[in-house]
ZALO-831321 format. One record per atom (N, C-alpha, C): residue number from 1; atom name; x, y, z. Coordinates in steps of 0.02 Angstrom, whole numbers, plus 50000, padded with zeros to 5 digits. Layout:
{NUM,'CA',{X,Y,Z}};
...
This chain:
{1,'N',{50042,49939,50000}};
{1,'CA',{50000,50000,50000}};
{1,'C',{50043,50062,50000}};
{2,'N',{50101,50059,50036}};
{2,'CA',{50144,50118,50040}};
{2,'C',{50170,50138,49971}};
{3,'N',{50192,50088,49931}};
{3,'CA',{50218,50104,49865}};
{3,'C',{50164,50131,49820}};
{4,'N',{50103,50104,49828}};
{4,'CA',{50047,50129,49788}};
{4,'C',{50032,50202,49806}};
{5,'N',{50032,50218,49872}};
{5,'CA',{50020,50286,49893}};
{5,'C',{50074,50333,49866}};
{6,'N',{50137,50310,49868}};
{6,'CA',{50192,50350,49842}};
{6,'C',{50179,50367,49769}};
{7,'N',{50160,50318,49731}};
{7,'CA',{50147,50329,49660}};
{7,'C',{50089,50377,49651}};
{8,'N',{50036,50368,49689}};
{8,'CA',{49977,50410,49681}};
{8,'C',{49990,50482,49701}};
{9,'N',{50026,50492,49754}};
{9,'CA',{50032,50559,49783}};
{9,'C',{50093,50598,49758}};
{10,'N',{50131,50570,49712}};
{10,'CA',{50188,50607,49685}};
{10,'C',{50168,50673,49653}};
{11,'N',{50111,50677,49616}};
{11,'CA',{50092,50743,49589}};
{11,'C',{50081,50796,49643}};
{12,'N',{50054,50775,49700}};
{12,'CA',{50044,50823,49755}};
{12,'C',{50111,50846,49783}};
{13,'N',{50158,50800,49790}};
{13,'CA',{50224,50819,49816}};
{13,'C',{50259,50866,49767}};
{14,'N',{50255,50850,49702}};
{14,'CA',{50286,50893,49652}};
{14,'C',{50256,50963,49654}};
{15,'N',{50190,50967,49661}};
{15,'CA',{50157,51033,49664}};
{15,'C',{50179,51071,49727}};
{16,'N',{50180,51037,49785}};
{16,'CA',{50199,51071,49847}};
{16,'C',{50272,51095,49844}};
{17,'N',{50315,51055,49811}};
{17,'CA',{50385,51074,49806}};
{17,'C',{50397,51128,49754}};
{18,'N',{50347,51142,49712}};
{18,'CA',{50352,51200,49668}};
{18,'C',{50338,51264,49707}};
{19,'N',{50310,51256,49767}};
{19,'CA',{50296,51313,49811}};
{19,'C',{50351,51321,49863}};
{20,'N',{50371,51265,49894}};
{20,'CA',{50422,51267,49947}};
{20,'C',{50454,51198,49953}};
{21,'N',{50520,51194,49966}};
{21,'CA',{50551,51129,49974}};
{21,'C',{50523,51092,50035}};
{22,'N',{50517,51027,50030}};
{22,'CA',{50493,50986,50085}};
{22,'C',{50549,50945,50114}};
{23,'N',{50546,50931,50179}};
{23,'CA',{50594,50886,50210}};
{23,'C',{50573,50814,50193}};
{24,'N',{50619,50768,50205}};
{24,'CA',{50603,50697,50192}};
{24,'C',{50546,50674,50236}};
{25,'N',{50545,50697,50298}};
{25,'CA',{50491,50679,50344}};
{25,'C',{50424,50705,50319}};
{26,'N',{50423,50766,50293}};
{26,'CA',{50361,50794,50266}};
{26,'C',{50338,50756,50204}};
{27,'N',{50385,50738,50161}};
{27,'CA',{50366,50697,50102}};
{27,'C',{50335,50631,50123}};
{28,'N',{50366,50599,50171}};
{28,'CA',{50340,50534,50194}};
{28,'C',{50270,50542,50225}};
{29,'N',{50259,50598,50259}};
{29,'CA',{50194,50610,50290}};
{29,'C',{50141,50619,50236}};
{30,'N',{50158,50655,50183}};
{30,'CA',{50111,50663,50127}};
{30,'C',{50098,50595,50093}};
{31,'N',{50152,50558,50082}};
{31,'CA',{50146,50492,50049}};
{31,'C',{50101,50444,50088}};
{32,'N',{50098,50453,50154}};
{32,'CA',{50060,50407,50196}};
{32,'C',{49986,50425,50202}};
{33,'N',{49966,50480,50171}};
{33,'CA',{49895,50500,50174}};
{33,'C',{49851,50444,50145}};
{34,'N',{49795,50429,50177}};
{34,'CA',{49749,50380,50148}};
{34,'C',{49712,50412,50089}};
{35,'N',{49713,50380,50032}};
{35,'CA',{49680,50408,49974}};
{35,'C',{49638,50354,49939}};
{36,'N',{49588,50378,49903}};
{36,'CA',{49547,50335,49861}};
{36,'C',{49549,50362,49790}};
{37,'N',{49582,50325,49746}};
{37,'CA',{49589,50348,49677}};
{37,'C',{49529,50326,49635}};
{38,'N',{49512,50370,49587}};
{38,'CA',{49455,50354,49544}};
{38,'C',{49467,50383,49475}};
{39,'N',{49454,50344,49424}};
{39,'CA',{49458,50367,49354}};
{39,'C',{49390,50395,49334}};
{40,'N',{49390,50454,49306}};
{40,'CA',{49327,50488,49288}};
{40,'C',{49329,50507,49214}};
{41,'N',{49271,50506,49184}};
{41,'CA',{49265,50528,49115}};
{41,'C',{49265,50604,49111}};
{42,'N',{49275,50631,49052}};
{42,'CA',{49273,50703,49042}};
{42,'C',{49204,50730,49059}};
{43,'N',{49202,50792,49082}};
{43,'CA',{49139,50828,49098}};
{43,'C',{49098,50793,49152}};
{44,'N',{49133,50764,49200}};
{44,'CA',{49101,50731,49257}};
{44,'C',{49106,50777,49317}};
{45,'N',{49049,50790,49350}};
{45,'CA',{49050,50832,49410}};
{45,'C',{49081,50793,49468}};
{46,'N',{49134,50821,49496}};
{46,'CA',{49167,50790,49554}};
{46,'C',{49129,50808,49618}};
{47,'N',{49109,50871,49623}};
{47,'CA',{49065,50895,49676}};
{47,'C',{49027,50955,49649}};
{48,'N',{48964,50962,49671}};
{48,'CA',{48920,51012,49641}};
{48,'C',{48908,51071,49689}};
{49,'N',{48891,51126,49658}};
{49,'CA',{48871,51186,49695}};
{49,'C',{48816,51168,49744}};
{50,'N',{48825,51188,49808}};
{50,'CA',{48775,51175,49860}};
{50,'C',{48787,51112,49900}};
{51,'N',{48831,51068,49877}};
{51,'CA',{48846,51007,49915}};
{51,'C',{48896,51022,49970}};
{52,'N',{48899,50978,50020}};
{52,'CA',{48945,50985,50076}};
{52,'C',{49001,50934,50068}};
{53,'N',{49063,50958,50067}};
{53,'CA',{49120,50915,50055}};
{53,'C',{49145,50884,50121}};
{54,'N',{49165,50821,50117}};
{54,'CA',{49196,50788,50174}};
{54,'C',{49267,50764,50157}};
{55,'N',{49288,50779,50095}};
{55,'CA',{49353,50759,50072}};
{55,'C',{49377,50809,50020}};
{56,'N',{49442,50810,50008}};
{56,'CA',{49471,50853,49957}};
{56,'C',{49491,50810,49897}};
{57,'N',{49491,50841,49839}};
{57,'CA',{49505,50806,49777}};
{57,'C',{49573,50828,49750}};
{58,'N',{49618,50781,49742}};
{58,'CA',{49684,50793,49712}};
{58,'C',{49682,50769,49640}};
{59,'N',{49701,50812,49593}};
{59,'CA',{49704,50792,49523}};
{59,'C',{49769,50754,49512}};
{60,'N',{49764,50692,49491}};
{60,'CA',{49823,50651,49478}};
{60,'C',{49843,50652,49404}};
{61,'N',{49793,50657,49362}};
{61,'CA',{49805,50656,49290}};
{61,'C',{49745,50687,49255}};
{62,'N',{49757,50725,49202}};
{62,'CA',{49702,50757,49167}};
{62,'C',{49690,50827,49191}};
{63,'N',{49635,50856,49168}};
{63,'CA',{49617,50926,49184}};
{63,'C',{49549,50929,49216}};
{64,'N',{49541,50979,49260}};
{64,'CA',{49476,50993,49291}};
{64,'C',{49464,51069,49290}};
{65,'N',{49404,51089,49308}};
{65,'CA',{49390,51161,49312}};
{65,'C',{49339,51174,49367}};
{66,'N',{49343,51234,49395}};
{66,'CA',{49290,51259,49438}};
{66,'C',{49241,51299,49394}};
{67,'N',{49177,51292,49408}};
{67,'CA',{49129,51329,49367}};
{67,'C',{49064,51341,49405}};
{68,'N',{49023,51385,49377}};
{68,'CA',{48957,51399,49405}};
{68,'C',{48909,51408,49347}};
{69,'N',{48850,51380,49353}};
{69,'CA',{48798,51389,49303}};
{69,'C',{48757,51450,49321}};
{70,'N',{48753,51496,49274}};
{70,'CA',{48717,51559,49284}};
{70,'C',{48647,51553,49255}};
{71,'N',{48611,51609,49253}};
{71,'CA',{48544,51609,49224}};
{71,'C',{48544,51586,49152}};
{72,'N',{48490,51555,49131}};
{72,'CA',{48482,51529,49063}};
{72,'C',{48534,51477,49045}};
{73,'N',{48564,51445,49096}};
{73,'CA',{48610,51390,49082}};
{73,'C',{48680,51411,49061}};
{74,'N',{48695,51476,49065}};
{74,'CA',{48762,51499,49046}};
{74,'C',{48812,51477,49099}};
{75,'N',{48872,51459,49076}};
{75,'CA',{48923,51434,49121}};
{75,'C',{48982,51483,49125}};
{76,'N',{49004,51496,49186}};
{76,'CA',{49065,51535,49196}};
{76,'C',{49117,51489,49227}};
{77,'N',{49174,51480,49192}};
{77,'CA',{49230,51442,49219}};
{77,'C',{49275,51489,49258}};
{78,'N',{49291,51471,49320}};
{78,'CA',{49332,51513,49363}};
{78,'C',{49406,51496,49361}};
{79,'N',{49422,51433,49345}};
{79,'CA',{49492,51413,49346}};
{79,'C',{49499,51344,49314}};
{80,'N',{49560,51331,49289}};
{80,'CA',{49577,51266,49263}};
{80,'C',{49628,51234,49310}};
{81,'N',{49625,51167,49315}};
{81,'CA',{49669,51132,49362}};
{81,'C',{49701,51071,49329}};
{82,'N',{49764,51060,49348}};
{82,'CA',{49806,51008,49319}};
{82,'C',{49832,50962,49374}};
{83,'N',{49870,50912,49354}};
{83,'CA',{49896,50863,49402}};
{83,'C',{49934,50898,49458}};
{84,'N',{49920,50878,49520}};
{84,'CA',{49951,50907,49579}};
{84,'C',{49908,50958,49614}};
{85,'N',{49858,50984,49578}};
{85,'CA',{49813,51034,49608}};
{85,'C',{49762,51001,49655}};
{86,'N',{49744,51038,49707}};
{86,'CA',{49688,51018,49751}};
{86,'C',{49638,51075,49747}};
{87,'N',{49596,51075,49696}};
{87,'CA',{49554,51133,49682}};
{87,'C',{49499,51147,49733}};
{88,'N',{49484,51099,49776}};
{88,'CA',{49433,51112,49828}};
{88,'C',{49465,51111,49897}};
{89,'N',{49528,51132,49901}};
{89,'CA',{49563,51133,49966}};
{89,'C',{49527,51177,50016}};
{90,'N',{49494,51231,49991}};
{90,'CA',{49459,51276,50037}};
{90,'C',{49402,51240,50074}};
{91,'N',{49379,51183,50048}};
{91,'CA',{49324,51147,50080}};
{91,'C',{49345,51117,50147}};
{92,'N',{49411,51116,50159}};
{92,'CA',{49436,51093,50224}};
{92,'C',{49411,51138,50280}};
{93,'N',{49401,51202,50264}};
{93,'CA',{49377,51251,50313}};
{93,'C',{49308,51278,50297}};
{94,'N',{49289,51276,50233}};
{94,'CA',{49222,51299,50212}};
{94,'C',{49191,51242,50170}};
{95,'N',{49161,51193,50204}};
{95,'CA',{49139,51132,50168}};
{95,'C',{49080,51141,50121}};
{96,'N',{49039,51193,50131}};
{96,'CA',{48983,51204,50086}};
{96,'C',{49007,51234,50021}};
{97,'N',{48997,51199,49966}};
{97,'CA',{49023,51221,49901}};
{97,'C',{48979,51277,49873}};
{98,'N',{49011,51332,49850}};
{98,'CA',{48975,51386,49817}};
{98,'C',{48987,51387,49742}};
{99,'N',{49016,51332,49716}};
{99,'CA',{49027,51322,49645}};
{99,'C',{49036,51247,49634}};
{100,'N',{49040,51227,49572}};
{100,'CA',{49050,51156,49556}};
{100,'C',{49121,51144,49532}};
{101,'N',{49144,51082,49539}};
{101,'CA',{49209,51060,49515}};
{101,'C',{49198,51000,49470}};
{102,'N',{49225,51003,49409}};
{102,'CA',{49214,50950,49361}};
{102,'C',{49277,50935,49321}};
{103,'N',{49281,50874,49295}};
{103,'CA',{49336,50857,49250}};
{103,'C',{49324,50892,49183}};
{104,'N',{49379,50911,49150}};
{104,'CA',{49374,50939,49083}};
{104,'C',{49394,50886,49032}};
{105,'N',{49438,50840,49053}};
{105,'CA',{49460,50784,49011}};
{105,'C',{49448,50721,49051}};
{106,'N',{49459,50663,49019}};
{106,'CA',{49465,50602,49059}};
{106,'C',{49519,50615,49112}};
{107,'N',{49506,50596,49173}};
{107,'CA',{49552,50614,49227}};
{107,'C',{49554,50560,49280}};
{108,'N',{49608,50558,49317}};
{108,'CA',{49613,50516,49376}};
{108,'C',{49621,50563,49436}};
{109,'N',{49580,50553,49486}};
{109,'CA',{49581,50596,49545}};
{109,'C',{49590,50553,49607}};
{110,'N',{49615,50583,49660}};
{110,'CA',{49622,50549,49724}};
{110,'C',{49583,50589,49776}};
{111,'N',{49542,50556,49814}};
{111,'CA',{49503,50588,49866}};
{111,'C',{49538,50578,49934}};
{112,'N',{49551,50634,49969}};
{112,'CA',{49585,50633,50033}};
{112,'C',{49536,50656,50086}};
{113,'N',{49519,50615,50135}};
{113,'CA',{49472,50636,50187}};
{113,'C',{49495,50698,50224}};
{114,'N',{49449,50742,50240}};
{114,'CA',{49465,50802,50278}};
{114,'C',{49501,50785,50343}};
{115,'N',{49478,50733,50376}};
{115,'CA',{49508,50715,50441}};
{115,'C',{49583,50700,50433}};
{116,'N',{49601,50666,50379}};
{116,'CA',{49671,50649,50367}};
{116,'C',{49712,50711,50353}};
{117,'N',{49685,50758,50315}};
{117,'CA',{49721,50820,50301}};
{117,'C',{49729,50862,50364}};
{118,'N',{49676,50865,50404}};
{118,'CA',{49681,50903,50467}};
{118,'C',{49735,50873,50512}};
{119,'N',{49737,50808,50516}};
{119,'CA',{49788,50775,50557}};
{119,'C',{49858,50791,50531}};
{120,'N',{49866,50791,50464}};
{120,'CA',{49930,50806,50433}};
{120,'C',{49954,50877,50452}};
{121,'N',{49910,50926,50446}};
{121,'CA',{49931,50994,50458}};
{121,'C',{49941,51009,50533}};
{122,'N',{49906,50971,50576}};
{122,'CA',{49918,50979,50648}};
{122,'C',{49987,50951,50667}};
{123,'N',{50005,50895,50635}};
{123,'CA',{50069,50864,50651}};
{123,'C',{50128,50899,50617}};
{124,'N',{50115,50931,50560}};
{124,'CA',{50168,50964,50522}};
{124,'C',{50147,51036,50505}};
{125,'N',{50156,51082,50551}};
{125,'CA',{50134,51151,50541}};
{125,'C',{50165,51183,50478}};
{126,'N',{50225,51163,50459}};
{126,'CA',{50255,51192,50399}};
{126,'C',{50218,51171,50336}};
{127,'N',{50192,51109,50336}};
{127,'CA',{50150,51087,50280}};
{127,'C',{50085,51127,50278}};
{128,'N',{50059,51143,50337}};
{128,'CA',{49999,51186,50340}};
{128,'C',{50014,51253,50307}};
{129,'N',{50074,51280,50319}};
{129,'CA',{50093,51344,50290}};
{129,'C',{50100,51339,50214}};
{130,'N',{50126,51282,50190}};
{130,'CA',{50133,51273,50117}};
{130,'C',{50064,51269,50084}};
{131,'N',{50018,51232,50115}};
{131,'CA',{49950,51226,50088}};
{131,'C',{49915,51294,50091}};
{132,'N',{49926,51331,50144}};
{132,'CA',{49897,51398,50149}};
{132,'C',{49925,51443,50095}};
{133,'N',{49991,51438,50083}};
{133,'CA',{50022,51478,50029}};
{133,'C',{49991,51459,49962}};
{134,'N',{49976,51395,49952}};
{134,'CA',{49945,51373,49890}};
{134,'C',{49877,51406,49880}};
{135,'N',{49837,51411,49934}};
{135,'CA',{49772,51444,49928}};
{135,'C',{49780,51519,49915}};
{136,'N',{49833,51550,49941}};
{136,'CA',{49844,51621,49929}};
{136,'C',{49865,51633,49856}};
{137,'N',{49906,51588,49829}};
{137,'CA',{49924,51592,49758}};
{137,'C',{49861,51584,49715}};
{138,'N',{49818,51538,49736}};
{138,'CA',{49754,51527,49701}};
{138,'C',{49714,51592,49699}};
{139,'N',{49713,51628,49756}};
{139,'CA',{49678,51692,49759}};
{139,'C',{49710,51743,49713}};
{140,'N',{49776,51742,49708}};
{140,'CA',{49811,51787,49663}};
{140,'C',{49793,51774,49590}};
{141,'N',{49785,51710,49573}};
{141,'CA',{49765,51692,49505}};
{141,'C',{49694,51718,49491}};
{142,'N',{49650,51712,49540}};
{142,'CA',{49582,51740,49532}};
{142,'C',{49585,51815,49517}};
{143,'N',{49628,51851,49554}};
{143,'CA',{49633,51923,49543}};
{143,'C',{49656,51939,49473}};
{144,'N',{49705,51901,49448}};
{144,'CA',{49730,51912,49380}};
{144,'C',{49675,51897,49329}};
{145,'N',{49636,51845,49341}};
{145,'CA',{49582,51829,49295}};
{145,'C',{49530,51885,49295}};
{146,'N',{49516,51914,49353}};
{146,'CA',{49468,51970,49356}};
{146,'C',{49495,52030,49317}};
{147,'N',{49560,52045,49324}};
{147,'CA',{49590,52101,49287}};
{147,'C',{49586,52089,49212}};
{148,'N',{49599,52027,49192}};
{148,'CA',{49594,52010,49120}};
{148,'C',{49523,52018,49095}};
{149,'N',{49475,51994,49135}};
{149,'CA',{49405,51997,49114}};
{149,'C',{49381,52069,49106}};
{150,'N',{49405,52112,49150}};
{150,'CA',{49379,52180,49150}};
{150,'C',{49417,52229,49107}};
{151,'N',{49483,52220,49099}};
{151,'CA',{49524,52273,49071}};
{151,'C',{49569,52254,49013}};
{152,'N',{49571,52191,48994}};
{152,'CA',{49615,52172,48939}};
{152,'C',{49574,52154,48877}};
{153,'N',{49604,52168,48819}};
{153,'CA',{49572,52149,48757}};
{153,'C',{49571,52073,48750}};
{154,'N',{49533,52048,48702}};
{154,'CA',{49530,51975,48691}};
{154,'C',{49600,51947,48677}};
{155,'N',{49638,51982,48637}};
{155,'CA',{49705,51959,48619}};
{155,'C',{49750,51957,48681}};
{156,'N',{49748,52010,48720}};
{156,'CA',{49788,52014,48782}};
{156,'C',{49766,51960,48832}};
{157,'N',{49700,51950,48836}};
{157,'CA',{49672,51903,48884}};
{157,'C',{49694,51832,48868}};
{158,'N',{49687,51811,48805}};
{158,'CA',{49708,51744,48786}};
{158,'C',{49783,51735,48794}};
{159,'N',{49822,51786,48775}};
{159,'CA',{49894,51783,48783}};
{159,'C',{49913,51772,48856}};
{160,'N',{49878,51808,48901}};
{160,'CA',{49892,51802,48972}};
{160,'C',{49874,51731,48997}};
{161,'N',{49818,51706,48976}};
{161,'CA',{49797,51639,48996}};
{161,'C',{49847,51586,48973}};
{162,'N',{49872,51593,48911}};
{162,'CA',{49919,51544,48884}};
{162,'C',{49986,51547,48922}};
{163,'N',{50009,51608,48938}};
{163,'CA',{50070,51614,48979}};
{163,'C',{50062,51578,49046}};
{164,'N',{50005,51591,49078}};
{164,'CA',{49992,51561,49144}};
{164,'C',{49989,51486,49141}};
{165,'N',{49950,51459,49094}};
{165,'CA',{49942,51387,49091}};
{165,'C',{50007,51352,49073}};
{166,'N',{50048,51384,49031}};
{166,'CA',{50113,51354,49016}};
{166,'C',{50157,51352,49078}};
{167,'N',{50164,51408,49113}};
{167,'CA',{50209,51410,49171}};
{167,'C',{50186,51365,49228}};
{168,'N',{50121,51361,49238}};
{168,'CA',{50095,51316,49290}};
{168,'C',{50112,51243,49274}};
{169,'N',{50107,51224,49211}};
{169,'CA',{50123,51155,49192}};
{169,'C',{50198,51143,49195}};
{170,'N',{50236,51193,49174}};
{170,'CA',{50309,51186,49177}};
{170,'C',{50333,51176,49248}};
{171,'N',{50301,51211,49295}};
{171,'CA',{50322,51208,49365}};
{171,'C',{50314,51139,49396}};
{172,'N',{50268,51100,49370}};
{172,'CA',{50257,51032,49396}};
{172,'C',{50280,50979,49345}};
{173,'N',{50324,51000,49300}};
{173,'CA',{50358,50955,49254}};
{173,'C',{50311,50922,49204}};
{174,'N',{50260,50959,49184}};
{174,'CA',{50213,50934,49133}};
{174,'C',{50223,50969,49066}};
{175,'N',{50270,51016,49063}};
{175,'CA',{50281,51054,49001}};
{175,'C',{50353,51076,48999}};
{176,'N',{50377,51088,48938}};
{176,'CA',{50445,51113,48929}};
{176,'C',{50451,51141,48858}};
{177,'N',{50504,51180,48847}};
{177,'CA',{50520,51207,48781}};
{177,'C',{50461,51243,48749}};
{178,'N',{50422,51276,48792}};
{178,'CA',{50364,51316,48770}};
{178,'C',{50311,51276,48732}};
{179,'N',{50305,51214,48751}};
{179,'CA',{50251,51171,48726}};
{179,'C',{50215,51141,48786}};
{180,'N',{50148,51140,48784}};
{180,'CA',{50110,51113,48840}};
{180,'C',{50042,51088,48815}};
{181,'N',{50011,51048,48856}};
{181,'CA',{49943,51025,48841}};
{181,'C',{49894,51084,48846}};
{182,'N',{49845,51084,48802}};
{182,'CA',{49790,51133,48807}};
{182,'C',{49727,51098,48781}};
{183,'N',{49699,51052,48820}};
{183,'CA',{49642,51012,48798}};
{183,'C',{49576,51048,48809}};
{184,'N',{49570,51108,48781}};
{184,'CA',{49511,51150,48791}};
{184,'C',{49481,51168,48724}};
{185,'N',{49415,51165,48721}};
{185,'CA',{49380,51187,48660}};
{185,'C',{49376,51263,48659}};
{186,'N',{49359,51290,48601}};
{186,'CA',{49350,51362,48597}};
{186,'C',{49291,51385,48640}};
{187,'N',{49240,51343,48647}};
{187,'CA',{49184,51359,48691}};
{187,'C',{49207,51363,48764}};
{188,'N',{49251,51317,48784}};
{188,'CA',{49276,51318,48853}};
{188,'C',{49321,51378,48865}};
{189,'N',{49362,51396,48816}};
{189,'CA',{49401,51457,48822}};
{189,'C',{49355,51518,48829}};
{190,'N',{49299,51516,48792}};
{190,'CA',{49251,51570,48797}};
{190,'C',{49218,51574,48866}};
{191,'N',{49201,51515,48894}};
{191,'CA',{49171,51513,48960}};
{191,'C',{49219,51538,49014}};
{192,'N',{49284,51531,49002}};
{192,'CA',{49334,51554,49050}};
{192,'C',{49350,51628,49044}};
{193,'N',{49343,51655,48984}};
{193,'CA',{49363,51724,48971}};
{193,'C',{49305,51772,48964}};
{194,'N',{49244,51745,48958}};
{194,'CA',{49186,51788,48948}};
{194,'C',{49180,51812,48876}};
{195,'N',{49215,51779,48830}};
{195,'CA',{49213,51798,48760}};
{195,'C',{49171,51748,48720}};
{196,'N',{49142,51770,48666}};
{196,'CA',{49103,51725,48623}};
{196,'C',{49150,51678,48586}};
{197,'N',{49123,51621,48565}};
{197,'CA',{49163,51573,48527}};
{197,'C',{49189,51604,48463}};
{198,'N',{49149,51646,48431}};
{198,'CA',{49171,51681,48370}};
{198,'C',{49231,51725,48385}};
{199,'N',{49229,51761,48440}};
{199,'CA',{49284,51805,48459}};
{199,'C',{49346,51765,48476}};
{200,'N',{49338,51709,48510}};
{200,'CA',{49395,51666,48525}};
{200,'C',{49426,51641,48460}};
{201,'N',{49385,51618,48414}};
{201,'CA',{49410,51592,48351}};
{201,'C',{49449,51645,48313}};
{202,'N',{49423,51705,48310}};
{202,'CA',{49455,51760,48274}};
{202,'C',{49522,51777,48306}};
{203,'N',{49523,51777,48373}};
{203,'CA',{49584,51795,48409}};
{203,'C',{49638,51742,48400}};
{204,'N',{49619,51679,48403}};
{204,'CA',{49667,51625,48392}};
{204,'C',{49696,51629,48321}};
{205,'N',{49654,51644,48273}};
{205,'CA',{49679,51651,48204}};
{205,'C',{49729,51709,48199}};
{206,'N',{49715,51763,48234}};
{206,'CA',{49761,51820,48234}};
{206,'C',{49828,51801,48265}};
{207,'N',{49826,51764,48321}};
{207,'CA',{49888,51742,48353}};
{207,'C',{49928,51697,48307}};
{208,'N',{49894,51651,48275}};
{208,'CA',{49928,51607,48227}};
{208,'C',{49958,51647,48170}};
{209,'N',{49919,51694,48144}};
{209,'CA',{49943,51736,48089}};
{209,'C',{50003,51777,48107}};
{210,'N',{50008,51797,48170}};
{210,'CA',{50066,51835,48194}};
{210,'C',{50126,51791,48211}};
{211,'N',{50117,51726,48204}};
{211,'CA',{50172,51680,48217}};
{211,'C',{50190,51672,48290}};
{212,'N',{50141,51685,48335}};
{212,'CA',{50155,51681,48406}};
{212,'C',{50142,51611,48434}};
{213,'N',{50089,51579,48411}};
{213,'CA',{50071,51512,48436}};
{213,'C',{50048,51468,48379}};
{214,'N',{50048,51403,48393}};
{214,'CA',{50008,51355,48355}};
{214,'C',{49969,51314,48406}};
{215,'N',{49911,51290,48386}};
{215,'CA',{49869,51250,48430}};
{215,'C',{49840,51193,48390}};
{216,'N',{49870,51134,48400}};
{216,'CA',{49849,51075,48363}};
{216,'C',{49847,51015,48409}};
{217,'N',{49797,50973,48398}};
{217,'CA',{49792,50909,48436}};
{217,'C',{49799,50920,48511}};
{218,'N',{49764,50971,48537}};
{218,'CA',{49764,50986,48608}};
{218,'C',{49833,51003,48636}};
{219,'N',{49877,51027,48592}};
{219,'CA',{49944,51048,48613}};
{219,'C',{49956,51121,48592}};
{220,'N',{49976,51162,48640}};
{220,'CA',{49993,51231,48628}};
{220,'C',{50069,51236,48619}};
{221,'N',{50090,51263,48562}};
{221,'CA',{50161,51278,48551}};
{221,'C',{50168,51353,48548}};
{222,'N',{50208,51380,48593}};
{222,'CA',{50220,51452,48595}};
{222,'C',{50284,51466,48555}};
{223,'N',{50275,51496,48498}};
{223,'CA',{50331,51506,48452}};
{223,'C',{50371,51569,48467}};
{224,'N',{50339,51616,48501}};
{224,'CA',{50373,51680,48517}};
{224,'C',{50355,51699,48588}};
{225,'N',{50391,51668,48637}};
{225,'CA',{50374,51678,48707}};
{225,'C',{50377,51752,48728}};
{226,'N',{50431,51785,48711}};
{226,'CA',{50439,51855,48731}};
{226,'C',{50383,51899,48703}};
{227,'N',{50364,51885,48641}};
{227,'CA',{50311,51924,48610}};
{227,'C',{50244,51910,48644}};
{228,'N',{50232,51847,48662}};
{228,'CA',{50170,51830,48698}};
{228,'C',{50168,51865,48765}};
{229,'N',{50223,51865,48801}};
{229,'CA',{50227,51899,48866}};
{229,'C',{50214,51974,48858}};
{230,'N',{50243,52004,48807}};
{230,'CA',{50232,52076,48796}};
{230,'C',{50159,52090,48779}};
{231,'N',{50129,52049,48737}};
{231,'CA',{50059,52059,48717}};
{231,'C',{50013,52055,48778}};
{232,'N',{50029,52011,48825}};
{232,'CA',{49987,52000,48884}};
{232,'C',{50003,52048,48941}};
{233,'N',{50060,52085,48935}};
{233,'CA',{50087,52122,48992}};
{233,'C',{50092,52075,49053}};
{234,'N',{50120,52017,49039}};
{234,'CA',{50120,51963,49088}};
{234,'C',{50178,51970,49137}};
{235,'N',{50162,51969,49201}};
{235,'CA',{50210,51969,49255}};
{235,'C',{50197,51907,49297}};
{236,'N',{50242,51859,49293}};
{236,'CA',{50231,51795,49325}};
{236,'C',{50234,51797,49401}};
{237,'N',{50248,51855,49430}};
{237,'CA',{50258,51860,49503}};
{237,'C',{50198,51833,49541}};
{238,'N',{50137,51841,49515}};
{238,'CA',{50078,51820,49551}};
{238,'C',{50073,51744,49559}};
{239,'N',{50111,51707,49519}};
{239,'CA',{50111,51634,49525}};
{239,'C',{50158,51610,49581}};
{240,'N',{50206,51652,49601}};
{240,'CA',{50251,51637,49657}};
{240,'C',{50283,51568,49650}};
{241,'N',{50308,51554,49591}};
{241,'CA',{50340,51490,49578}};
{241,'C',{50410,51488,49606}};
{242,'N',{50427,51430,49636}};
{242,'CA',{50494,51424,49666}};
{242,'C',{50548,51413,49614}};
{243,'N',{50530,51382,49559}};
{243,'CA',{50580,51372,49506}};
{243,'C',{50549,51388,49439}};
{244,'N',{50590,51407,49393}};
{244,'CA',{50567,51426,49327}};
{244,'C',{50622,51414,49277}};
{245,'N',{50606,51384,49220}};
{245,'CA',{50657,51372,49169}};
{245,'C',{50636,51397,49101}};
{246,'N',{50581,51434,49097}};
{246,'CA',{50557,51459,49033}};
{246,'C',{50597,51520,49013}};
{247,'N',{50653,51509,48983}};
{247,'CA',{50695,51564,48960}};
{247,'C',{50700,51562,48884}};
């Protein structure tokens, strides 16, 4: 069971170590957490708006998103999540969900009981600080998304999102050389940015025409990183990454 847990929880350790280095004792404590792994199909609700959580969900593989259904069935996506993320970590202290969490692709997730996480952070206060830092970074990402939604053009907004998603994946060793997964439809990009699918399509064509990106087979290739950063006015400081190799 120990080796299985080690295999399952490595994405969580990689994510935590992208925030702060862990001691061997802290790694072992994370590895020993009781987890229940489950394979889910794409567009599966992990937990719904209004439900009460008793466990946290760790993304092991695939993509997930936070979202809320608005009037007339319109959907607003608040964030995208990749392997190593615990997108409902706030439920440890606020168990009543005020939004839904769903897979975006086929995904494997691990469920960690709240009781086990509470015991972990009581025994290892520094791990509690790392998890708290993770939620603060999450809040910083929300602020950047709000700024993009309100004050950036469609071109700037998409450029900013692509910079963020690349660096977040690079930090947990899921991307390199300015290539990363982007398994999102134009409709999903629209739900995340508040833009119409037509506007998303036009903007992506403009980016391709300018030689900044290509997007094929759910893979984003950034051909001109510096130009993309300039277009987005992107400052990675809000991600507070411990290491970075995108040069």
